[in-house]
C-alpha positions, 0 to 999 in steps of 0.5 A: 289330208283330213285335219281334226283339232282336239279342243276343250277347257284346261285339264280335261284330257285332250293330250291324254286322248291323243296319246290313246288314239295314237298309241303313243304314251310319250305324245305331248305333256300330261300333268294334273296341273292346268295349262300343261299344253301351251302350243299346238302339237300334231300327230299323223295317222297313215294308210298304206304309207300315206298320211290321211288324218292329222290330229292337233292338240291345242291349249286349254281355253281358260277365259271364254266368258270374257272373250265372248264379251270382247267379241260382242264389243268388236261387232260394229253396229249393223254389221252382219258377219257370220261366225267364222268372220267374227272369229277372224276379226278377233284374230286380227285384233291386238288382244288376240296376241295379248290377253287372249293369246291362248284362246286365239291359238285354239280358234285359229286351229279350229278354222284351219281344221275340218272338224274338232273333238270337244273333250269334256271332263265328265266329273265336272259340273256343267258351268256357264264357262263351258257354254261360252266355250261351245259358243265360241267353238261353234262360231268357227263353223266346223263340225264338233263332236263332244267326247266325254272323258273320265266316264269310269270315275264313280261320280261322273256327270255324263248324263248332265253333259249329254243333256247340256250338249243336246240343248246346244244342238250337239246330239252326237256325243261319245263316251271315251275314257282315255285311261281305260277306253272301251274296246269298241271306242275307236270304232265308235269315234270314227263312225260318228266322225264319218257321219259329221264329215260325210265327204271323208266317210270313206277314209274314216271307215277305212282307217277304222277298219285298219285299226281294227285289223291291227288290234286283231293282229296284235291280239294274235301275236300276244297269245302266241307269245304267251303260248310260246312261253308256256310250251318252253316252260312245260318242256323244260327239264334238268337232270341232276344227281340225286343228292340234296345239294345238287338237287337244290342247285339245279332247282335254283337254276331251273327257277331262274331260267323260268323267271327270266323267260317270263320276264322276256315274255312280259317285255315282248308284250309291253313292246307289242302294245307300245308300252314301256316298263316305266309306264308301270313301275320303276322295278322290273316286271314281274321279278320285283315290285308288288303283285306282279313282283311276287316271286313266281315260285313263292307259295303266296303268289299261287295262293293269290291266284287261287291255285292249289299247291302240290307236294312236289312243286318245282322239285320235279320227279324221277323219270320212272314214268317213262320206264313204266311206260316202256316196260309195261307197254312193250314188255322189254327188260331194262337191259334190252332197252338200254341196249336199244338206246346204245344201238339206236335201234328203237324209234323213240329211244333217242328221246327217252333212252338218256332219261332212263339211263340217268334214272338208273345211274341215280339221276333225277329230272327236275321239272316245273310243277303244274301249279307254276304253269297255271300261275304263268298262264294266269299272269300272262292272260291277265296282263294281255287282258289289261293291256287290251283295255289300257289307254296310253294316257294311263299313268298309274301301275296296273293292279291285277286282282285274283281272276275269276278263271276257274278253268286255269286255276284248277281245271285240266291242263290243255292237251298241248301243254301235256304233250310239251311235258314229254318233249324236252327238245321243245324248250328253248331254255334247254339244250338241243332246242327244236322248233319243229313243225309239230311244236309250231302247231302245238303253240298255235293251238295253245294260243287259240285256247288262251284267246278263246278262254279269255273271250269268255272272261267277264269285263273287269273280272281281273283288272281294277283301276288302271 
């Protein structure tokens, strides 16, 4: 099994890197104070059920300048030891268990591994202590790949670090922000490791391909969840007596059902990407809190997304459109139509007859307005887009801004949603839910539309910070 150590100065984001690479936000301890990791911790990656790579998180190096001087004093006059032999001599010395105990843990793990990632806080200036750290690590005789962390910070010094690494003979470096990693960051990392570790190149390439496949499958599942939500809400309709009190009560029921359905979708998306509600905010999403907590039916939530409100928002409409369709298209009188509904003689009357009869008896149908459907789509698209780009080292809540997404804000709704409007049986929120083959095809088509539209979104158009 390939073993790789993650090393570097204190508080550069070593544990954060492993959280992102393992997609485990609970791995290790992360804090702003230095020296959070005091012992070596490991995590394994598997292929076909078999562990093929083990990462090791190591303590931060804090006293490299003094340790390098101590190693020089340990050298005997005329002795010609290579780097690993010098490090082993140090590990056998008393000071390896006293003053330099933390550095000794790092160097011992380096000798035990096939390679190491040297994590750098790209916001820091290049100092002599860093050069001495690299001299100590290089003495272990293992391939070393510098990883520049925090490169999304406005005042990073990535170019300075690249120059410094090149002068030390480390020409292969990787920019990998652990909070918001690049979409191809993992692929780049494993590709560079495959060059440094050519004997393990086949394994590293297979691992990279498998992670890419998992990412693709995760994305497909995410868009399926979002599409299923939209179809459920578009198809939902409640029949209510026409008096104001009943309409208000039924409208409140409909809003609550839609809120809960969106919350279930958000929870499923967080679980799919291995995040938790606690990774974002203490309040439930998206029913409480700030931007995500803005009530789905609040006019300000729509305004924030640039959606125009319609006059009948969330109040729905009477089933007159269906009556007009039948009477104009078939020239049937209402009495004949109701008779056909009672006798089940006309194809489609089972679906529409009850709605028409309800209208004649003074009932109204309450549905969700197009503007709310647009808001639901925008919110899920933003969340998926953000989760795709969020590292598991991120600790601040997501901050989502008004998207540059004109198609969903004001363009025509996709045909699958229009079809769902006329299929109340497709809503899992209503009675008599039918997840038939046609519904499955419509959800799949809508999921593809959501994904294709998002592929055209400019990077960073809908997310800021973390």
